[in-house]
C-alpha positions in Angstrom: -5.2 17.7 14.0 -4.7 17.6 10.1 -3.8 14.9 7.6 -1.0 15.4 5.1 0.2 12.8 2.8 -1.1 10.2 4.7 0.6 11.2 7.9 -1.2 12.3 11.1 0.1 16.0 11.5 -0.3 18.4 14.2 0.7 22.1 13.7 1.1 24.6 16.7 1.6 28.2 16.5 2.6 30.8 19.1 3.5 34.5 19.0 5.6 36.3 21.4 6.0 40.3 21.2 9.3 42.0 21.9 8.4 45.3 23.5 11.9 46.8 23.3 12.4 46.0 19.5 8.8 46.2 18.8 8.9 43.1 16.8 6.7 39.8 17.0 8.3 36.3 16.8 6.2 33.7 15.2 6.7 30.0 16.3 5.6 27.2 14.2 6.0 23.6 15.2 4.9 20.3 13.4 4.6 17.1 14.8 3.7 13.9 12.7 3.2 10.3 13.1 2.8 7.3 10.8 0.0 4.9 11.6 0.9 1.4 11.6 -1.0 -0.4 8.8 -1.7 -4.2 8.1 1.6 -6.0 7.2 1.8 -8.4 4.6 2.1 -12.1 5.5 5.4 -12.6 3.6 8.2 -10.6 4.3 9.7 -9.0 1.1 12.7 -6.9 0.6 12.5 -3.5 -1.2 15.4 -1.4 -2.1 14.6 2.6 -1.8 17.0 4.8 -4.0 16.7 8.5 -3.3 19.3 11.1 -2.9 17.0 13.1 -0.4 17.5 11.7 3.3 14.2 13.0 4.4 12.3 11.1 1.5 14.4 7.9 2.1 13.7 7.9 5.9 9.9 8.4 5.5 9.9 5.7 2.8 12.1 3.3 4.8 9.9 3.8 8.1 6.6 3.3 6.3 7.8 0.3 4.4 9.0 -1.3 7.5 5.8 -0.7 9.4 3.9 -2.4 6.5 6.1 -5.5 7.0 8.7 -5.0 4.4 12.6 -5.6 4.8 14.1 -2.2 3.4 17.4 -1.3 2.4 18.1 2.4 1.2 20.7 4.1 -0.7 21.2 7.7 -1.9 22.6 7.2 -5.2 22.4 4.9 -8.3 25.9 3.5 -8.0 25.2 2.2 -4.7 21.7 0.6 -6.2 23.7 -1.1 -8.9 26.2 -2.5 -6.7 23.7 -4.0 -4.4 21.4 -5.5 -7.2 24.5 -6.8 -9.0 25.7 -8.6 -5.8 22.3 -10.4 -5.6 19.4 -9.2 -7.8 17.2 -12.0 -6.6 17.3 -10.4 -3.0 14.8 -7.8 -3.8 11.1 -7.9 -4.5 11.2 -4.5 -6.0 13.2 -1.2 -6.2 11.6 2.5 -5.4 13.8 4.6 -7.7 13.8 8.4 -7.7 14.0 9.6 -11.2 16.0 12.8 -10.7 19.5 12.5 -8.6 22.9 14.1 -9.0 25.4 11.8 -10.7 23.8 8.8 -12.3 20.1 9.8 -13.0 17.3 7.6 -12.4 16.6 6.9 -16.0 20.2 5.8 -16.3 19.9 3.5 -13.3 16.5 2.1 -14.4 17.9 1.3 -17.9 21.0 -0.5 -16.3 18.6 -2.5 -13.8 16.6 -3.4 -16.7 19.8 -4.7 -18.5 21.2 -6.6 -15.3 17.9 -7.8 -13.7 15.1 -7.6 -16.2 12.6 -9.5 -14.0 13.1 -7.2 -11.2 10.0 -4.6 -10.9 11.1 -0.9 -10.6 8.7 1.8 -9.4 9.8 5.4 -10.5 9.2 8.3 -8.3 9.4 12.0 -9.4 8.4 15.3 -8.9 7.8 15.5 -12.5 4.7 14.3 -14.1 4.5 10.7 -15.7 4.9 12.1 -19.5 8.1 13.8 -18.5 9.5 10.6 -17.0 8.2 8.4 -19.9 10.1 11.0 -22.3 13.4 10.4 -20.4 12.9 6.6 -20.5 13.2 6.3 -24.3 10.3 3.8 -24.4 11.4 1.6 -21.5 8.6 0.7 -19.0 9.0 0.5 -15.3 6.3 -1.5 -13.5 4.9 1.8 -11.9 5.3 5.5 -11.5 4.4 7.8 -8.5 4.5 11.5 -8.9 5.7 13.3 -5.7 4.4 14.3 -3.3 2.3 11.3 -2.9 0.1 9.8 -0.2 1.2 7.0 1.8 -2.1 5.0 1.0 -1.1 5.3 -2.7 2.3 4.3 -2.0 1.2 1.1 -0.2 -1.0 0.1 -3.1 1.8 0.7 -5.5 4.0 -1.2 -3.7 1.6 -4.1 -3.0 1.1 -4.2 -6.8 4.7 -3.9 -7.6 5.5 -7.0 -5.5 2.4 -9.1 -6.5 0.4 -8.7 -3.6 
């Protein structure tokens, strides 16, 4: 049993020889689980904005296990519609910096204009200095460089919503 990004991961490998073709087939399977962690006492609503379904799925699942109410969308336009309808509905936003269409830095600037008290945690495969250069001096509540450990995510979310 190994540990990867805060998730329990088990990896299996099997090999099969095909005598007629003189080839070997290698089969690899991965199974993972996310352990439930202590849930905060107050249910807070988090908006997850990321174009990658796999990332959204893991974030939604982890945040839900930690006791947060979670909504997720795949692009900035959807996020801005939700925030525009009721900015006070969210305790914070997890926002991917690099997305097709409207980029995360564009979405971040619009959130800052429309809901300046709403804390935004940026996520990116790029480093924080690259992210800062794209924001032209605007300051998010925090930054997570992908890939990140779920323990780091939990601590960042708790800080984001003031727990």
